[in-house]
C-alpha positions as CSV (number, residue, x, y, z in Angstrom):
1,M,-1.3,31.0,5.7
2,F,-2.4,27.6,4.3
3,R,-5.8,27.6,6.0
4,P,-7.7,28.6,2.8
5,Y,-6.2,25.5,1.1
6,H,-6.6,23.0,3.9
7,H,-9.5,21.2,2.1
8,L,-7.2,20.6,-1.0
9,F,-4.6,18.5,1.0
10,K,-5.5,14.8,1.1
11,S,-4.5,12.7,4.0
12,Y,-1.7,10.1,3.7
13,R,-2.9,6.7,2.8
14,D,-0.7,3.6,3.0
15,A,0.0,1.9,-0.3
16,S,-1.1,-1.5,1.0
17,K,-4.3,-3.1,-0.2
18,G,-7.5,-2.9,1.8
19,D,-9.3,-0.3,3.8
20,C,-7.3,2.5,5.5
21,Y,-8.4,2.9,9.1
22,Y,-6.6,6.1,9.9
23,K,-5.8,9.5,8.5
24,C,-2.4,11.2,8.6
25,T,-2.8,14.8,7.7
26,L,-0.2,17.2,6.3
27,L,-0.3,19.0,9.7
28,Q,0.5,15.8,11.5
29,V,3.4,15.1,9.1
30,L,4.9,18.5,9.8
31,Q,4.4,18.1,13.5
32,G,6.3,14.8,13.3
33,L,9.1,16.5,11.4
34,E,9.2,19.2,14.1
35,Y,9.4,16.5,16.8
36,A,12.2,14.7,14.9
37,I,14.2,17.9,14.7
38,K,13.6,18.7,18.3
39,F,15.0,15.3,19.5
40,D,17.8,15.4,17.0
41,W,16.5,12.4,15.1
42,Y,16.6,14.3,11.8
43,K,19.4,16.6,10.7
44,F,18.9,18.2,7.3
45,R,22.6,18.7,6.6
46,T,23.7,15.2,7.4
47,F,20.7,13.2,6.2
48,N,21.9,10.4,3.9
49,V,19.5,10.6,0.9
50,K,21.2,7.9,-1.1
51,E,20.9,5.4,1.8
52,Y,17.3,6.4,2.4
53,E,16.4,5.9,-1.2
54,Q,18.1,2.5,-1.4
55,Y,16.4,1.0,1.6
56,E,12.9,2.6,1.0
57,R,12.6,0.7,-2.3
58,V,10.4,-2.4,-1.8
59,E,13.0,-4.7,-3.4
60,N,15.5,-3.6,-0.8
61,G,13.3,-4.2,2.2
62,D,11.1,-1.1,2.3
63,L,12.6,0.0,5.6
64,N,13.0,3.3,7.3
65,W,14.4,4.4,10.7
66,I,11.7,6.0,12.7
67,I,14.0,6.7,15.7
68,P,17.6,6.3,14.4
69,G,19.3,3.2,15.8
70,K,16.3,2.3,18.0
71,F,13.0,1.8,16.0
72,M,12.7,0.8,12.4
73,A,9.5,0.3,10.2
74,F,9.7,-2.1,7.4
75,M,7.6,-4.3,5.1
76,G,6.7,-7.5,6.9
77,P,8.8,-10.6,6.1
78,I,7.4,-13.1,3.7
79,E,8.1,-16.8,4.4
80,K,7.2,-17.9,0.9
81,R,6.2,-15.9,-2.2
82,D,3.3,-16.9,-4.4
83,A,3.1,-16.2,-8.1
84,N,1.7,-12.7,-7.6
85,Q,4.4,-11.5,-5.1
86,R,7.4,-9.9,-6.8
87,Y,8.9,-8.4,-3.7
88,G,9.3,-9.1,0.0
89,H,12.1,-10.7,1.9
90,H,12.4,-13.9,3.9
91,P,13.2,-13.1,7.6
92,N,16.8,-14.2,7.1
93,K,17.3,-11.4,4.5
94,Y,16.3,-8.8,7.1
95,V,18.8,-10.3,9.6
96,E,21.5,-9.6,7.1
97,T,20.4,-5.9,7.0
98,F,20.3,-5.5,10.7
């Protein structure tokens, strides 16, 4: 169904600076969603959008559960900020969250 449009979809690219050394295609994203549903890691009806939107913001830690209650991805802690860094948390701030 989408095959004729495949060339129009760009791969995911992390927002961090520097070169991106991987490609994450739309197909891979959908396969990941299928996997999450299969293992009951994602439930459409009970997914807490407000909580997700709060914690995915950089100023709130930029964190997301990959496997609920077991594996979380988040922005790396910053020991000291320089004049150009507006966001990022000290490790102690993440301890509060966990």
